[in-house]
N, C-alpha and C positions, 0 to 999 in steps of 0.2 A: 542622395539617399534620404529617406524619410527621417526628419529630425527626431532624435530619441528624446523621450521624456526626461526632464530633470528628476532627481530622486524625490524632491518635495511633491512634484506633480504625480509621480508614480504612487507615492504613499497616499496622496489625497484620493486618487482614483481607486486604489485598493481598499482604502478605508470605507469609501462610499459603498462599494460592492459588499464588503463584509457586514456593514451596518444595515444595508438594505436587505440582505439575506438573513439577518439575525431574527431568531424566533425566541420569545420569552413568554413564560406563563406557568400554569400549574396543570399537570396532566389529570384529566378526569378519572382515569382508570387506576392510578396509584397514589394520587395526591402529592406527587413530588414536583418540586419546581424544576423547570428546565430553562436553559439559556445557551443556545447554540446557533451556529451558522449553517443553513442549508446549502448544499452544493450549488443549486440553481433553483430559483423560484418556479421556473416553468416545468422542469422535468424531475426534480429531486426534492420534494417538499418535506423530507424527514431527516433524521440524523443518521449519517453514514459513518462507519467506524474510521476508516483511514482518512476520509475527507476531513473529519473532525480533528484528527491528529495534525493534518497539514494546516488546517485553519488556525489551530492553536499556535503552531510554530510561526505562521505569518503574523498573528496577533501579538506575539512578543515584541514586535517592532512598532506596534500602534497602540495597544490597549492591554496591558498585562492583566488587569482585573478580568477582562472578558476572556483572555487566554485561559486563565484559571477556571472560569465558569464553564467554558467549552469542555475542558477535560473533566471537570467535576460532574457535569451532566452525563458525559459518556460513561464514566466510572459508575455512576448511580444506576446504570442499566445492567450492571453485573448481576448474574444469577447466583443463588446459594452455592452451586457447585463450582463456581469460578468462571463459567462461560460469559463472554461479552459478545453480544450479537452484532452482526453486520449492519442491520437497520433497526432503529427503534422508532416506533410509530407514536411519537409523543402526542400529536394532534390527530385523534382518531377520525374526526370529521372529514379529513382529507384522504382517508385510506380507501374508501370504496372506489373513487375515481382512479386512484393510482393502481389498485389491484385489477381494475378493468383493463388496464393497458400494460401491465407487467405481471410476470409470474415470479412468485417468491416462495421459497420453502419455509414453512412455518409449523410450529407446534403450539404456538400461542398467538392470539390475535394481535398482540402488542409488540412483537419483535420477530425478526427472522430467526431461523434455526441454523444460520450459517455464519461463517467468520469472514474476515478480510485480513490482508497481510498485517502481522502483529507489530506495528511500529509504535504502539502506545507507550511503552516504557521510555523510549527515546523522546517522545513528545512531552511526557511528564518531566523528564530530566531537563529539557530545554526551557519549559515554563518555570521550573524550580530555579534554574540558573539565572533566569531573567528577573525573578522576584525575590529570591532568597527566603521564600516562605517555607519554613520547616514544617509548619502545621499542614500545609498543602502536601508536601512530600510525604509526611508520616501517615496522613490519611490515605494516600494513594498506594503506599507500599503493600499493605495486606491484600488489596484488590488485585494489584499487578502480580504479586506472587501466586495467588490462587489461579489467575488467568493463564499464566505461562505453564503452571503445573497441569492445568486442564488440557492445554494443547498437547503436552507431552503424553498424558495418559490416553486421551481420546483420539488423537490424530497421529500418534506414532506407535501403532500396536506392535511393530516388530522391533521397537526400541533401538533403531539404528541411528537416531539423532535427526532424522528427516521427517518432518510432519507432512501429512497429505491433505490435499483439498479434494472435496467430493463433487464439485461442480465448478465450471470455469469462472463464474463471477467471484468466487472466494479469493482467487488470485488477483482480482482487479483488472486482469488483461482479457476481458470477456471472450471476444471472438478471435483471439490470436490463432494463426494457422497451425501452431503447434498442437492444438486440440482437435484438429479436423479429423484425424484418424480415430482417435478415442471416441469421438462423438458419432462417428460414421456419417459425417456431413456429406449430404448428397447434392446440395445446391449451395454454391458460394455466394450467399447473400444473407442479409439479416433475417429474412423469412426462413431460409434454410436452417440457419443457426437456431432460431426459436423452435422450429419443428423438431430438430434433434434434441434440443434441451427439454422439450415437453416429454419426450420419451424417457429421459433420465428422471425427471420429476415424478412421472407416473410409476416408475420402478421403485423409487424411494418412498412412495406414499406410505406403505405399511411399515417402513423402517425408520421414519423420521423420529429424531430424538435419541436414537442409539447410534452414534457415529461409528463405533467400533463394528457394529453389525453392517452398517452401510459400507464401510471400507472392506470388510470381509466378502461382501457380495460382489465386489470387483466390477462395479458398473461404470464408474468414472473415478479412478483412484490415481491421483497425480501427485508425485513428490516434485513439486514445482521449485525451480531454482530461485526465482524471484522471491517467492514466499519464504523459502528457507534462508536465503541471504538476509532478509529482513528479520526473520525469527532470531538468527544468531546476533544480528545487530541490536535488536531489542533486548536480548538477554544480557549482552554486554552493558547496556545502559542500566538495566535493572541491577546488575551486580555492583556497578559504581554507586548507585543510589543507596543500596543496602549497606555497602561498606562505609559510606559516609554517615549514614544513620547509626550504624553500629558503634561508631566512635564519637558520636555527638552527645556530649554530656549536657548541652543546654536545653534540649527539647524534652528530656526525660524519657525518650523513646528507645534509647540504646539498649541492646540486648544481645546476649550470646547467640540467640536464635537468628538474629539478622546477619551476624558474621557468618554463621554456618550457611544460611541461605545465599549469601553473596558468593561463597565458595561453590555452592551447588550450581548456581547459574553461570559462573565462569567455566566450570567443568562442562556443563551442558552446551554452552556456546562453542567451546573447543570441539566437542563431539560433533556438533552440526557442521562446523567448518571442515573437520576431518572427513566427514561423510560426503560432503560436497566434492571434496578433492578425490576421494577414493571411488565414489560411485557415479558422479555427474561430470567430472572433467574428462574430456576426450582429447587425448594427446595428439592424435592424428588430425583432428579437425581444428584443434586450438580453441575450443569453446566448451562451455558447460551446457549439458543437455538435461532436460527433465526426465523423470522416470515414470513410466505408465504401467499401472496395474500392480497387483500383488507380486507379479513376477519381475517387476522393476525393469521393464524393457526401455532402453534409452530411446528417446524421441529425437531423432537427429535433424531437428529443425532449428536453425539459428534465429533468435529473436532478441529483443532488448533484454529479455530475461537472462540470456547467455552471458551478458556483460555484468549482471547485478552483483556477483560475488566481489567485484571491485570495491563495493562499500565496506568490505571487511579489511581492516587496517593490517591484519596479519596474514593476508594472502601471499603466498610465495612470490618473490620478485619475478622469477622467470615466467610465471603465469600472468602476472600483471602486464609485463611487457608484451607477451604474446597477444593478449586480449586487446590491448591498446593499439599496437602496431598493425596486427593482422586484420582486426575488425573495426574497432571504434574509430580510429583516425584514418581509415582507408576510404577514399571517396567512392570506391566501387561498392561499398557496403553501408556504413553508418554515417560517414563524414560528408553529409549533403549540405546544401547551402543554408538550411535551417535545421541543424542537427538537434537531437538524435532521433531518427525515425524508429518506430516501434518494431519494424521489420526491415532488414537490410534491402537496399535497392537491388541487390543481386538475386533475391528470392523471386521465383516466378509468380508467387502469390502476393507480391508487394503491391499495395493499393494506396498510392499517395494522396488521392483526391478525397472528395466528400464521400464517406462510406455509407451515409444514410443509415446509421445505426450499426453497421458491420465494422465495429471499431477494433483498434489495436492491430491493424494490418498494414500500417504504413505511416500515418501522420505522427508528428512529434508531440510529446506530452511534457508539460512543465514539471510534473512530479518526478518523472524518471530523469529529466535533465537536472533537477535539483539534487537528487541522489548522486548522480554520476559526476556532476561538476564538483561537488564537495569531495567525492572519492578521488577524482583526478588530482586535486590539490594535495590531498593527503599522500598520494603516491608519487608526488614530484612532477606533475604535468600542469603547472599553472597556466601556460599559454593555451593549452587545449581547453581548460576550464574557463578561462577568460573569454574564449571565442564562443563557447556554448552559452555563457551568460549574456554576452553582447548580442548574439543572434536571437536568443529568447526574448531579450528586452526589445529588440527591434520588431519582432513579431507582435508582441503585446502593444507596442507603440502604434503599429500600423493597423492592427485588427481588434484591439481591445482584449479584455480578459476572457478568452474563449476556452472551450473544453480541450481542444487540441488544434494543431496547426499543420498546414501543408509543408512538407519538408523541402520543397523546391522554391516555393514562392512566399512562405510565411503567412499565407491567407488563413484567417481564423475560421474554424469549423466547429460543428457541434453546438452545445449549449452556450448561450451568452452569459456574461457576468458570472463566470464560473469561479467558485470559491477558491479551489486549491491553486489556481493560476496565480493567486496573490503570493505564492511561495517565491516569486521573483524577488520579493523584498528580502528574502533570506539567502539569495544567491549573490 
């Protein structure tokens, strides 16, 4: 078997990628300093929301000052109403070429009008734990509080605890087969996906900037299990940070308002967990399913998202065991030679090889492996977690830091020198 990298070598290679992909400067359009890692120099030359959060977590093992700078740069993109965009175009000279090759929903030339899975409070918590920097924590808290409240108001119009995404890229699982029906996908290829997506973008054009109107229009309205699992996970982290700040007499930032906000986000995290259990859990299938449309129709397609509530530490034990034993650890579904694939091998639309842009339909991704390996440890499955980590490490050793990996061979696919694959350092 391919010799695995020693940790020192792994760290050195990860550090080289993060430093090579590092962008620093002052934005011409707002005069703000930026310092962040691009996901990949070739295809992703700007700051992406959840990529930046993952980069910061990896950087806590290498360079805590840059980990803080990564998060501080992302938080500096927050808008007055609390919204934090999916993409921030810090270096505008690179934008024309990018937009010639990609479609992005925008209401401003400087950032996207969309979100990504809201992991940011947990990323702030991890950077704070690594540094002990209370000034960093206290500067982040008002921005985080405003952002999670923005999500609740603008993306949960029925107030059931589940936020909705308005297009597939917001969930980060772009071309997943669970979206095929909602998109009316006619051709199973990246070209077919882009054609379907263009219809959604065209319908949104007069509505962009008013997310509640967009959701009411019911064009693409998905209460996504992966997104909501991360939403609850993030609110738990925010509640912990607020609780600690509220009792911190050294920083001078303690306040009754922070204690009240901590209770607010604990309550909201409970509400989201309960809604996932009540509305998305399918007892017959033994899996969580997304809800499509204002009518909340269950989309009975099992994907990696169906496993994501495992990241919640208070998930009922019976459901944890069902997810792990029936799906995750089953070689007919997710337990392949290089787990965990984004779609189970049992699905007729499973595509394990090079998807040529038609992503999240089979290959294994390091970010979901990171989430679920930690979740498995927390739920008492250390051997499964160890195997996921070892096989992820083996794939990285064989193929380098790639965007995703073939679940049978470990072959690296997609972008090279991909930033969030450095999460292996945190596994």
